VOMIRO-40805 format. One line per 5 residues: number of its first residue (from 1); their letters; for each residue x, y, z of C-alpha. Coordinates in steps of 0.02 Angstrom, whole numbers, plus 50000, padded with zeros to 5 digits. Last residue first. Layout:
residues N
NUM) A) X:Y:Z; ...
***
This chain:
residues 994
994) PHSLL) 48719:54276:50705; 48830:54156:50613; 49016:54131:50641; 49127:54064:50504; 49211:53900:50549
989) PSPAD) 49395:53908:50502; 49401:53771:50451; 49234:53701:50399; 49145:53591:50528; 49145:53407:50486
984) LLGSR) 48973:53336:50455; 48888:53193:50544; 48965:53239:50711; 48799:53274:50796; 48839:53457:50821
979) ILYSL) 48895:53476:50639; 48737:53400:50566; 48628:53495:50689; 48706:53661:50643; 48685:53622:50458
974) YTKFL) 48498:53593:50481; 48469:53749:50584; 48570:53852:50458; 48467:53776:50318; 48311:53843:50403
969) SREIP) 48391:54014:50428; 48437:54017:50243; 48258:54011:50188; 48123:53883:50159; 47980:53965:50254
964) PCTIA) 47910:53873:50405; 47732:53807:50370; 47606:53885:50486; 47507:53811:50630; 47427:53945:50740
959) SNILG) 47256:53876:50702; 47098:53957:50635; 47150:53943:50453; 47217:53767:50471; 47070:53673:50393
954) KETNQ) 47044:53804:50259; 47227:53797:50205; 47229:53608:50204; 47068:53595:50104; 47132:53725:49979
949) CDFKL) 47301:53642:49948; 47311:53639:49758; 47466:53547:49700; 47581:53604:49562; 47675:53476:49462
944) TLSPK) 47856:53495:49412; 47884:53443:49232; 47997:53587:49191; 48040:53597:49007; 48185:53481:48962
939) TTEAV) 48367:53530:48983; 48380:53455:49156; 48320:53288:49086; 48479:53268:48987; 48583:53276:49145
934) TEPSF) 48474:53146:49230; 48503:53025:49087; 48666:52960:49161; 48568:52898:49312; 48535:52950:49491
929) LSVLP) 48422:52868:49620; 48531:52713:49628; 48676:52815:49696; 48574:52879:49843; 48635:52753:49974
924) YLAHE) 48817:52800:49936; 48790:52988:49943; 48841:53003:50126; 49001:52905:50096; 49031:52754:50208
919) PKDQA) 49002:52632:50065; 49154:52703:49973; 49221:52568:49856; 49131:52558:49690; 48975:52661:49720
914) IELLK) 49082:52809:49770; 49174:52800:49604; 49004:52800:49519; 48960:52962:49606; 49120:53043:49544
909) AYWRT) 49069:52997:49366; 48898:53073:49402; 48983:53238:49449; 49081:53241:49287; 48924:53205:49183
904) YPIRE) 48824:53333:49283; 48938:53475:49236; 49026:53555:49386; 48977:53674:49526; 49121:53677:49650
899) ITYGW) 49067:53677:49832; 49191:53755:49953; 49117:53756:50129; 49149:53912:50234; 48981:53931:50319
894) DRLEE) 48942:54069:50195; 48969:53949:50051; 48850:53821:50125; 48717:53955:50149; 48735:54014:49969
889) FLVNS) 48727:53834:49909; 48562:53806:50000; 48484:53964:49930; 48541:53911:49757; 48425:53761:49775
884) SVPYP) 48288:53877:49717; 48136:53902:49827; 47967:53820:49853; 47828:53928:49927; 47670:53830:49967
879) HILHF) 47764:53683:50043; 47660:53528:50019; 47527:53451:50128; 47383:53406:50014; 47227:53356:50108
874) TQNLN) 47090:53235:50056; 46924:53237:50147; 46808:53109:50224; 46829:53181:50398; 46882:53349:50466
869) SQSLY) 46883:53413:50645; 47015:53314:50738; 47109:53254:50585; 47162:53429:50534; 47254:53457:50699
864) VIAKS) 47342:53289:50694; 47395:53312:50513; 47452:53493:50536; 47557:53457:50689; 47641:53309:50602
859) AYDVP) 47681:53408:50444; 47747:53560:50538; 47865:53457:50646; 47923:53360:50492; 47982:53513:50398
854) LIDLM) 47912:53509:50220; 48035:53523:50076; 47985:53609:49915; 48159:53636:49843; 48164:53686:49661
849) REGEP) 48313:53629:49562; 48461:53725:49496; 48594:53695:49368; 48771:53630:49385; 48805:53470:49479
844) ASCLQ) 48881:53480:49653; 49061:53479:49715; 49169:53472:49870; 49135:53284:49869; 49114:53278:50059
839) VYGMM) 49019:53444:50061; 48904:53396:49917; 48874:53227:50000; 48828:53304:50168; 48700:53417:50086
834) LRYLF) 48637:53278:49972; 48622:53160:50121; 48521:53290:50215; 48408:53322:50065; 48371:53137:50034
829) DNENF) 48331:53092:50215; 48401:52919:50259; 48458:52971:50433; 48287:53050:50464; 48316:53223:50535
824) VGTQS) 48349:53328:50688; 48366:53514:50644; 48306:53565:50816; 48172:53694:50775; 48132:53660:50591
819) DGSIP) 48131:53472:50621; 48206:53388:50469; 48134:53366:50295; 47980:53281:50222; 47956:53285:50033
814) GLRYI) 47772:53314:49991; 47631:53237:50088; 47461:53174:50035; 47346:53161:50186; 47192:53054:50153
809) SVPIG) 47037:53050:50263; 46922:52903:50292; 46748:52872:50363; 46696:52696:50308; 46533:52705:50212
804) RNKAQ) 46561:52585:50067; 46618:52729:49955; 46748:52776:50086; 46814:52598:50084; 46829:52608:49896
799) RILQE) 46928:52768:49917; 47046:52687:50042; 47074:52538:49927; 47112:52660:49787; 47235:52748:49901
794) AVWKS) 47324:52581:49931; 47348:52555:49744; 47429:52726:49720; 47528:52702:49882; 47602:52540:49812
789) KAYGG) 47636:52624:49645; 47728:52767:49730; 47838:52642:49824; 47874:52535:49670; 47932:52680:49563
784) YPIQT) 47842:52784:49433; 47660:52835:49447; 47516:52754:49350; 47435:52884:49238; 47288:52977:49308
779) EEIND) 47103:52936:49305; 47111:52816:49451; 47196:52956:49549; 47032:53051:49561; 47063:53236:49586
774) SETIL) 46976:53310:49738; 47133:53377:49820; 47178:53468:49660; 47325:53433:49548; 47379:53575:49436
769) NKSAD) 47487:53536:49284; 47369:53403:49218; 47426:53268:49096; 47538:53191:49227; 47722:53193:49183
764) APFVS) 47782:53200:49363; 47674:53049:49407; 47535:53075:49536; 47543:52949:49678; 47704:53043:49720
759) VTSIF) 47599:53169:49818; 47613:53045:49961; 47496:52952:50078; 47454:52952:50263; 47282:52877:50294
754) HVPKL) 47169:52936:50433; 47041:52801:50468; 46877:52822:50562; 46820:52672:50667; 46660:52572:50646
749) HTQCA) 46619:52443:50778; 46661:52259:50806; 46784:52249:50659; 46755:52376:50522; 46912:52479:50553
744) FRLIE) 47010:52316:50574; 46965:52265:50397; 47020:52438:50340; 47187:52413:50429; 47201:52241:50348
739) QTGLV) 47175:52319:50177; 47311:52446:50214; 47430:52305:50259; 47386:52218:50096; 47442:52372:50001
734) NTAKL) 47594:52444:50091; 47659:52293:50186; 47623:52149:50067; 47642:52253:49910; 47815:52323:49943
729) LSYPT) 47911:52177:49868; 47802:52168:49713; 47812:52357:49690; 47998:52348:49658; 48117:52434:49781
724) THHVW) 48202:52593:49722; 48093:52714:49821; 48098:52623:49987; 47967:52672:50114; 47890:52515:50189
719) AGNHY) 47731:52585:50261; 47651:52633:50426; 47554:52797:50435; 47381:52728:50465; 47307:52838:50599
714) ILDIK) 47157:52746:50671; 47019:52804:50790; 46910:52730:50927; 47009:52574:50974; 46953:52468:51121
709) ESLEE) 46837:52338:51046; 46953:52317:50898; 47093:52269:51015; 46990:52124:51080; 46946:52067:50904
704) FDKQS) 47124:52069:50839; 47188:51990:51000; 47066:51845:50980; 47101:51821:50795; 47287:51819:50833
699) LGLLP) 47385:51971:50780; 47503:51991:50632; 47404:52139:50566; 47252:52025:50544; 47342:51944:50398
694) KSLDG) 47528:51987:50387; 47623:52130:50303; 47570:52256:50434; 47658:52159:50572; 47614:52149:50755
689) ILPII) 47670:52181:50933; 47568:52321:51010; 47661:52450:51113; 47551:52559:51227; 47601:52742:51246
684) RHKLS) 47492:52837:51370; 47606:52801:51517; 47749:52881:51419; 47676:53056:51436; 47784:53121:51579
679) NNWIL) 47941:53049:51499; 47925:53160:51347; 48036:53099:51204; 48045:53224:51060; 48234:53233:51028
674) YSELS) 48226:53129:50866; 48339:52996:50941; 48234:52997:51100; 48074:52968:51002; 48148:52820:50909
669) NQIKQ) 48231:52745:51061; 48067:52754:51157; 47971:52665:51018; 48103:52532:50994; 48115:52504:51182
664) WGSEL) 47928:52476:51195; 47936:52347:51058; 48085:52263:51144; 47985:52251:51305; 47826:52197:51218
659) SEARV) 47922:52055:51137; 48001:52001:50974; 47968:52165:50885; 47870:52237:50739; 47771:52386:50802
654) LCYIS) 47588:52435:50806; 47576:52583:50925; 47422:52596:51035; 47405:52779:51087; 47306:52817:51245
649) ASTQK) 47201:52971:51216; 47217:53144:51294; 47240:53229:51127; 47349:53369:51055; 47510:53331:51148
644) LLESL) 47510:53140:51145; 47446:53143:50966; 47585:53266:50924; 47722:53153:50992; 47650:53002:50904
639) LFAGL) 47641:53099:50741; 47823:53150:50767; 47875:52968:50789; 47773:52918:50637; 47856:53050:50527
634) FGTAG) 48027:52974:50562; 47978:52792:50583; 47949:52707:50750; 47764:52747:50754; 47728:52665:50587
629) TLLIN) 47549:52622:50633; 47447:52720:50759; 47291:52651:50845; 47200:52776:50956; 47107:52746:51121
624) IPPTS) 46998:52872:51213; 46943:52974:51064; 46868:53148:51096; 46734:53113:51051; 46695:52929:51070
619) SKSSS) 46546:52873:50972; 46548:52689:50937; 46461:52622:50784; 46351:52471:50757; 46287:52419:50587
614) PPIIK) 46458:52359:50539; 46552:52439:50393; 46593:52313:50256; 46760:52229:50222; 46701:52059:50158
609) PDLSA) 46711:52124:49979; 46903:52131:49995; 46954:52297:49917; 47008:52292:49735; 47166:52387:49692
604) DAKLN) 47271:52228:49690; 47168:52160:49545; 47185:52325:49455; 47374:52327:49467; 47407:52216:49316
599) ERNRS) 47278:52309:49213; 47368:52473:49243; 47528:52412:49161; 47671:52505:49240; 47713:52354:49348
594) HNTQY) 47762:52249:49198; 47895:52365:49134; 47989:52401:49294; 47956:52229:49369; 48015:52142:49211
589) ELFQI) 48172:52246:49206; 48204:52204:49389; 48174:52018:49361; 48279:52006:49203; 48422:52098:49286
584) IEAKR) 48407:51986:49441; 48405:51827:49335; 48559:51880:49239; 48651:51920:49400; 48601:51764:49496
579) EQIQA) 48775:51696:49528; 48848:51870:49547; 48715:51915:49675; 48740:51751:49767; 48929:51771:49769
574) KLAPT) 48917:51948:49833; 48798:51888:49968; 48923:51756:50024; 49068:51879:50018; 48968:51994:50134
569) LRNKP) 48886:52153:50071; 48839:52233:50237; 49017:52279:50287; 48994:52463:50239; 48820:52508:50180
564) ANCRL) 48770:52441:50010; 48777:52485:49827; 48739:52383:49673; 48727:52412:49486; 48677:52279:49359
559) KDGEV) 48731:52326:49184; 48637:52317:49019; 48581:52498:49027; 48579:52538:49212; 48487:52408:49311
554) WLKID) 48464:52427:49498; 48516:52341:49658; 48513:52420:49830; 48577:52342:49991; 48488:52425:50137
549) LQGLE) 48501:52262:50237; 48310:52250:50235; 48322:52282:50048; 48437:52132:50028; 48307:52028:50119
544) SLFQT) 48172:52089:50000; 48282:52056:49849; 48302:51875:49902; 48118:51857:49948; 48064:51919:49778
539) MPIKF) 48192:51805:49696; 48126:51661:49802; 47945:51696:49751; 47975:51640:49573; 47954:51753:49426
534) ELNSM) 47813:51756:49301; 47795:51835:49132; 47926:51741:49032; 47868:51582:49114; 47982:51448:49184
529) VQNLI) 47942:51266:49221; 48092:51177:49297; 48065:50990:49292; 48077:50907:49462; 48186:50752:49454
524) IEKQG) 48163:50620:49588; 48295:50490:49631; 48255:50351:49755; 48354:50240:49872; 48325:50105:50002
519) FLRES) 48138:50114:50035; 48018:50255:49998; 47832:50231:50017; 47755:50285:49853; 47655:50426:49775
514) IINQS) 47623:50521:49613; 47454:50605:49634; 47320:50549:49509; 47186:50556:49646; 47175:50366:49655
509) RCYEV) 47365:50367:49667; 47355:50477:49820; 47228:50364:49905; 47330:50207:49870; 47488:50289:49942
504) LQNSE) 47393:50344:50097; 47317:50172:50125; 47487:50088:50105; 47554:50209:50238; 47421:50148:50359
499) VIAKS) 47455:49963:50329; 47644:49985:50341; 47636:50093:50499; 47513:49971:50578; 47625:49821:50553
494) DATYQ) 47533:49684:50457; 47660:49667:50317; 47795:49651:50449; 47908:49787:50516; 48069:49774:50617
489) ISTIF) 48117:49937:50701; 48271:49944:50815; 48290:50128:50762; 48477:50156:50789; 48559:49988:50751
484) SLWPE) 48410:49942:50641; 48458:50076:50515; 48566:49975:50392; 48418:49863:50353; 48314:50009:50285
479) QGMAY) 48143:50020:50367; 48168:50168:50483; 48002:50243:50428; 48068:50419:50395; 47983:50418:50223
474) VYVQK) 47812:50418:50140; 47819:50511:49975; 47685:50622:49901; 47694:50707:49730; 47583:50843:49657
469) PQLQQ) 47544:50915:49829; 47373:50983:49876; 47423:51057:50045; 47253:51030:50128; 47198:50870:50041
464) VLQIA) 47370:50796:50068; 47361:50840:50253; 47189:50759:50263; 47263:50602:50186; 47403:50606:50315
459) KEANS) 47281:50622:50460; 47173:50478:50402; 47321:50369:50356; 47411:50390:50523; 47522:50539:50559
454) GDLRR) 47680:50526:50663; 47711:50447:50832; 47818:50466:50987; 47675:50423:51103; 47572:50497:51242
449) TQAMK) 47424:50383:51279; 47536:50236:51328; 47628:50348:51452; 47468:50377:51550; 47429:50192:51569
444) RPVTE) 47611:50158:51614; 47605:50281:51758; 47750:50404:51744; 47894:50388:51865; 47955:50554:51931
439) PLLAS) 48060:50705:51882; 48071:50655:51698; 48241:50666:51614; 48286:50481:51617; 48110:50438:51556
434) YAWTY) 48130:50541:51396; 48157:50422:51249; 48054:50269:51297; 47949:50379:51414; 47865:50452:51260
429) PAGEC) 47774:50290:51231; 47842:50205:51074; 47778:50248:50902; 47628:50174:50817; 47608:50303:50678
424) EMGIF) 47781:50288:50599; 47704:50385:50455; 47837:50513:50404; 47790:50637:50268; 47887:50699:50116
419) LVDIN) 47778:50815:50013; 47824:50873:49838; 47749:51009:49730; 47660:51122:49853; 47496:51214:49837
414) GFLQH) 47482:51387:49916; 47611:51461:50033; 47516:51572:50153; 47339:51505:50137; 47412:51330:50134
409) LRDYL) 47498:51365:50299; 47332:51420:50375; 47243:51263:50317; 47392:51165:50380; 47369:51230:50556
404) KPEIN) 47181:51200:50548; 47218:51014:50537; 47275:51006:50719; 47335:50828:50755; 47422:50816:50587
399) NSDAA) 47574:50728:50659; 47740:50789:50591; 47866:50647:50588; 47980:50727:50457; 47882:50861:50361
394) CVISK) 48009:50887:50223; 47906:51001:50111; 47966:51038:49934; 47909:51189:49835; 47954:51224:49655
389) EQLQI) 47968:51397:49576; 48154:51368:49547; 48184:51319:49729; 48073:51334:49882; 48116:51217:50026
384) LYATK) 47979:51209:50158; 48052:51130:50313; 47974:51045:50463; 48028:51105:50633; 48070:51038:50805
379) AGINL) 48175:51111:50944; 48029:51192:51038; 47985:51049:51154; 47841:51068:51275; 47805:50883:51295
374) DGHEG) 47645:50821:51214; 47723:50648:51182; 47855:50717:51063; 47801:50654:50891; 47662:50787:50876
369) LFPLG) 47661:50957:50794; 47795:51035:50682; 47774:51217:50631; 47861:51261:50467; 48036:51335:50447
364) IIQGE) 48064:51413:50276; 48212:51383:50161; 48231:51501:50015; 48259:51509:49829; 48379:51510:49683
359) PITIS) 48534:51528:49793; 48478:51531:49975; 48375:51655:50076; 48327:51594:50249; 48146:51608:50303
354) ELEDI) 48064:51614:50474; 47892:51534:50476; 47931:51447:50642; 48104:51492:50702; 48271:51447:50626
349) ERVDS) 48433:51428:50722; 48596:51444:50627; 48752:51341:50653; 48914:51395:50570; 49066:51334:50668
344) FGIQQ) 49020:51152:50690; 49151:51078:50806; 49067:50969:50936; 49027:51115:51050; 48945:51211:50909
339) LILKL) 48832:51064:50875; 48770:51056:51054; 48752:51245:51070; 48643:51254:50914; 48542:51103:50965
334) SPDIL) 48493:51193:51125; 48427:51072:51256; 48240:51033:51261; 48205:50920:51411; 48309:51022:51530
329) SGKNS) 48237:51185:51464; 48363:51328:51460; 48291:51420:51310; 48149:51328:51227; 48238:51262:51073
324) KPVIV) 48261:51344:50902; 48258:51225:50756; 48424:51187:50671; 48511:51246:50512; 48689:51185:50487
319) QKIKY) 48801:51287:50372; 48949:51250:50259; 48951:51062:50273; 49104:50982:50189; 49222:50960:50336
314) RLQLL) 49079:50916:50454; 49023:50768:50349; 49099:50629:50455; 49045:50717:50615; 48868:50734:50550
309) TELMV) 48851:50551:50503; 48892:50474:50672; 48814:50623:50759; 48643:50578:50688; 48525:50715:50738
304) HDQHN) 48374:50636:50654; 48385:50456:50717; 48433:50511:50893; 48287:50630:50910; 48318:50817:50918
299) HTILA) 48210:50881:50777; 48209:50934:50594; 48395:50959:50560; 48444:51040:50396; 48618:51033:50322
294) YDITE) 48649:51178:50203; 48785:51207:50073; 48845:51028:50063; 49009:51029:49968; 49090:50896:49859
289) PLNAY) 48919:50820:49826; 48862:50659:49910; 48855:50495:49815; 49016:50424:49888; 48946:50443:50065
284) SYRAM) 48815:50314:50019; 48663:50300:49906; 48579:50131:49915; 48549:49969:49825; 48517:49819:49939
279) GEPHE) 48666:49723:50008; 48804:49630:49918; 48910:49782:49879; 48883:49859:50053; 48928:50042:50059
274) YGILP) 48892:50131:50222; 48725:50214:50255; 48706:50402:50274; 48597:50490:50402; 48589:50677:50372
269) DCLIS) 48420:50751:50425; 48398:50860:50269; 48542:50887:50148; 48533:51043:50040; 48645:51075:49889
264) VSQTE) 48648:51238:49791; 48701:51309:49624; 48675:51175:49493; 48523:51113:49587; 48517:50987:49726
259) VLICA) 48401:50921:49862; 48469:50776:49966; 48344:50691:50081; 48384:50591:50238; 48227:50546:50334
254) HGFYR) 48252:50355:50330; 48359:50314:50178; 48467:50412:50056; 48324:50486:49953; 48386:50595:49812
249) IRIED) 48305:50751:49744; 48365:50834:49584; 48298:51005:49535; 48310:51033:49349; 48443:51118:49243
244) GHYKA) 48564:50974:49270; 48747:51003:49313; 48766:50893:49467; 48949:50872:49511; 49008:50696:49475
239) ERHPP) 48996:50571:49618; 49162:50491:49655; 49192:50302:49661; 49337:50268:49775; 49522:50270:49727
234) IDTFF) 49611:50106:49770; 49755:50143:49890; 49658:50069:50035; 49636:50112:50217; 49549:50039:50371
229) SAFLS) 49670:49894:50386; 49810:50020:50420; 49730:50067:50587; 49732:49885:50643; 49918:49873:50604
224) KDQIE) 49960:50041:50679; 49886:50003:50850; 49959:50155:50937; 49886:50297:50833; 49942:50473:50879
219) LVQEI) 49802:50553:50775; 49927:50672:50694; 50052:50532:50665; 49937:50405:50585; 49863:50542:50478
214) EAFSG) 50037:50592:50418; 50101:50418:50385; 49943:50374:50289; 49961:50527:50179; 49798:50579:50103
209) AHERM) 49689:50535:49955; 49526:50630:49940; 49355:50544:49946; 49350:50446:50109; 49509:50540:50158
204) RFLQD) 49405:50690:50208; 49355:50585:50359; 49532:50582:50428; 49571:50767:50401; 49403:50812:50477
199) FRRDC) 49447:50703:50627; 49604:50808:50651; 49489:50956:50680; 49455:50898:50859; 49277:50951:50902
194) FPRCI) 49229:50770:50943; 49354:50769:51085; 49491:50639:51065; 49510:50459:51120; 49531:50361:50960
189) HLNQV) 49462:50185:50991; 49506:50052:50864; 49382:49910:50854; 49415:49734:50786; 49520:49676:50934
184) NPLRP) 49388:49720:51061; 49354:49860:51185; 49177:49869:51256; 49046:49978:51173; 48903:50011:51292
179) TSLVF) 48736:49930:51250; 48571:50023:51270; 48581:50152:51131; 48678:50045:51006; 48558:49915:50938
174) SRTDG) 48669:49781:50861; 48738:49809:50687; 48689:49708:50535; 48713:49797:50369; 48861:49696:50309
169) DGLSL) 49047:49669:50335; 49083:49834:50422; 49262:49874:50468; 49287:49962:50635; 49329:50134:50701
164) AISQL) 49277:50195:50874; 49281:50383:50904; 49301:50459:51076; 49220:50579:51198; 49238:50556:51387
159) NTKYY) 49384:50678:51392; 49265:50811:51324; 49181:50818:51494; 49061:50963:51512; 49020:50959:51699
154) LSQYF) 49186:51044:51738; 49109:51206:51677; 49116:51307:51517; 48983:51200:51433; 48873:51223:51587
149) LGEIL) 48885:51411:51566; 48809:51405:51392; 48662:51305:51457; 48602:51426:51590; 48468:51304:51647
144) RFSPY) 48295:51372:51680; 48200:51316:51833; 48018:51274:51869; 47871:51335:51969; 47691:51322:51910
139) HNLDY) 47612:51493:51933; 47491:51468:51787; 47587:51592:51680; 47747:51494:51707; 47854:51524:51859
134) VLEVY) 48043:51541:51861; 48202:51499:51954; 48361:51536:51856; 48496:51404:51853; 48685:51380:51840
129) GKLPE) 48745:51497:51978; 48710:51367:52111; 48670:51201:52029; 48801:51090:52113; 48762:51175:52281
124) PVKTY) 48578:51130:52287; 48467:51286:52271; 48402:51330:52444; 48480:51504:52450; 48398:51539:52282
119) FPELS) 48229:51494:52356; 48207:51663:52441; 48194:51746:52268; 48051:51635:52210; 47919:51764:52248
114) YGSAE) 47746:51694:52286; 47655:51573:52172; 47661:51422:52286; 47841:51364:52288; 47864:51232:52424
109) QTLLQ) 47828:51057:52358; 47854:51078:52172; 47999:51198:52193; 48094:51087:52314; 48055:50929:52216
104) NIEQI) 48125:51004:52056; 48276:51069:52149; 48308:50897:52220; 48294:50805:52055; 48416:50926:51974
99) AQALT) 48532:50907:52123; 48529:50717:52104; 48578:50735:51921; 48720:50851:51972; 48780:50724:52100
94) ILDAQ) 48784:50591:51965; 48878:50713:51855; 49003:50747:51997; 49027:50562:52027; 49072:50536:51846
89) EQKTK) 49247:50466:51868; 49206:50353:52015; 49031:50295:51977; 49073:50276:51793; 49234:50179:51827
84) DLLLK) 49143:50061:51944; 49006:50030:51815; 49132:50009:51674; 49231:49883:51777; 49071:49790:51819
79) IEDVK) 49027:49784:51633; 49197:49707:51599; 49166:49576:51733; 48992:49536:51665; 49052:49513:51486
74) SEDYN) 49052:49323:51487; 48867:49323:51534; 48815:49367:51356; 48812:49540:51278; 48670:49643:51203
69) IFPGG) 48631:49750:51354; 48446:49778:51386; 48353:49941:51409; 48231:49908:51265; 48256:49939:51079
64) LMAPN) 48278:49755:51036; 48124:49703:51136; 48007:49670:50988; 48139:49556:50912; 48119:49433:51060
59) KLTSV) 48289:49350:51082; 48337:49511:51170; 48240:49457:51324; 48337:49296:51343; 48508:49380:51345
54) HVQPA) 48454:49523:51456; 48375:49404:51582; 48532:49296:51578; 48636:49445:51632; 48542:49459:51797
49) AIFSE) 48625:49567:51930; 48768:49629:51821; 48645:49668:51680; 48529:49765:51794; 48673:49864:51870
44) LIKLH) 48734:49916:51697; 48559:49964:51638; 48525:50062:51798; 48691:50152:51790; 48665:50201:51609
39) SHAVY) 48484:50260:51624; 48444:50364:51777; 48613:50425:51837; 48708:50429:51673; 48557:50488:51574
34) MAATA) 48524:50629:51699; 48704:50687:51696; 48706:50687:51506; 48548:50792:51507; 48634:50925:51613
29) PSILH) 48799:50918:51520; 48729:50931:51341; 48832:50808:51239; 48749:50648:51299; 48577:50715:51252
24) PWAYW) 48641:50746:51076; 48686:50564:51035; 48843:50466:51077; 48847:50277:51083; 48906:50232:51257
19) QNWLP) 49092:50201:51291; 49106:50352:51406; 49036:50452:51261; 49060:50367:51094; 49054:50420:50912
14) EVIVN) 49046:50266:50801; 49131:50269:50632; 49107:50117:50522; 49237:50091:50386; 49145:50017:50236
9) SKLYV) 49200:50149:50110; 49383:50127:50152; 49480:50282:50203; 49590:50325:50055; 49778:50313:50034
4) QDSM) 49933:50406:49977; 50075:50317:50070; 50068:50170:49950; 50000:50000:50000
***
């Protein structure tokens, strides 16, 4: 054998923990302690006391997965040695397990709903500093483990971790979870922590030749002869890189599914069988791609978080995606922490309905019910994989115990293409997996009702009827012969899981749905069906996530332009953008052209016919409770401030946040940053966690109805304001969100709606030069830009609501600028960035433009004042006296700033330099708003529209609210703020101003 060798394809790799087969609950210190004390010791002691019972019991195939050691009486002495060693070397873990039992008893017996603070002195010593004592909402006491701290303690014992290598000669392996691995001449034990990177070097040699001498040396192998038997100089079969245009799905056995396109590979619940030339056909490690981009874990059961496979694939997995656990729960340890501790550097948690953008699509976490004996376990998720307009659901052992869940998911995601569903519907009682963690013995009768089971035929058929898949595959049955070592399942033709899954397959075929129960291996090719007029949701999601990062993409000629804030455009995102460049250009061009077609927006501009004013109305003048959307935005913050000043109402603020506390903090931070926080009024601010882009504003039906009872008046200011984002991305928030507000206005009792819009709903080249407040936008041309289109459609919904009898007012605003008194501004404000950009570049384009900016303090005061005495009207809020931009340049010059006025082409060239490598520049976010054609447009006749403001003027005539003039004193206020806040360097020397 030469020095350049390969690890043989039939080398079995068993990860061990204190000689027991390792699975996640033996990695987490707290659960490991419980399994040592309440499982391992009991099994060892039972075997020593009566080995013949273990031998005879395991002759019954139904008992293979029970707590019985699969050795004969000759191994009693070795088992005694392991027992003594465990008691001696793991005494602290045994003590920790006892402490966990004690604290549970203490809280159960003595905590009665009163403060738990006195109990901290009673916490057993091994747990002091490692737990938080808590109540649930029903005053049941419990404790939360500080998991991260346990991994930094003496309780986390990496010295107990090892790898056992052996040569497989078939698929038969004894059940591993109840039998410790004793040393023998066929097994080589390498005692190193699982996180040791030298294992990556070893496992990489399955497909890449490596030096035998080197690997022998780095692993410090003693039994060199045995170690050499695991290698060969014969190159293994290598899977060619997949270059097909379609989506390829491969079934590797159990719940292991590989989804591939040319640009991405996704492996769900990795569990790979070893090669066996004489056994049944299968895919093995040799059939995996060079790199696995995403490894998905559905839940924390030993046959789904398969450490044996994961450790061998660690070197080629880029990112592991795991479900999020209930923080600090003994029975639900963090999968993220577990995998990080064993050497996975990129582990990402996914929550229910959270999405992750990937090349050509996205991965979405779906709720997963059942399979866990009704225990409160969060670390479980099904996955919706969307690729190339196709949707694949890996549902694992999801049990359709609440069909309404899938009705709601279907409403969100529509029909799917492929469904993988587990149907092990006669699972073991939950105590089979969790008894070591339970505080007391569970009555057998109770345990039998709470099982680790998936859907039966009735539930699975209903799931098919709900999701309407084109293909249905039963998987995760543990049937393959190479899986018995971990599942212990042996089916017959009469087994319930086989009978029930047969019924599902027969039903699907009767409905012309492709279906089968998978066994061994299977390849599925999903043909890519593309339309010139339709684009897949993943591209929309991809651009939406880029927009959330403030990364802007636009098309200029035949080139794709991009700019982003510093450090936002990661190498991974750059690669994705480059990879999808042609698709992005096509998508953006399509959106630009397609969205201008009035007919394509008509469907969106149709109000849900179910939104009808109720017969009952609630008269509350002045209002007691007000709903405000968009309160954390720039204008929204000032509206909130004015509502607090001009009314005595409580203001409910719809805000996207993870909790009420964080929602409250967002609101306070916003008002503080704009210098308008008033601590004496904070008791009237009520955060409301929701989302405009979701049905019922992201609230539950109950919360939606209860809130509707309280609210008297609505100010709908919330919107996604992004002028370069396509309409399709803004629709959910700006259009559908408006519809949900109108639905809310009609819930329980009728509520007036004040809708904040924009003058941009009228295009600059509208046929009329003067736009009145009574003009019908349906008769105008469709405006330019996704944001303006979304407000154009939303206004039509508002007008339809008005025609149905819902009292509504519309406030169309011009460009909003900073506070005229303090100079504070929105960090993304166009004028402020232009001012800073001109100063940083020391230049500005020639020519002049009219400035019609509207100070935010004036706009907010006017809206709140007008809304209190006027309904069913439209108001234009635009500066009545615009001025030339020369006024700004005069003020800049007098401050001592040198601004050279240069031809637009030269200035635009400087702008492009900024786009290349200066993300910190003030003009960087504005690059996409300029184009080479802008210079030509300056020579055209002015296309500036004039807006009639009669309703606004009449409404404010008896108030003291006046619009501040746009003069040098206003720019002085703005410049002073910029310099004070460090956003603009003061000129040297700074000229004084009176």
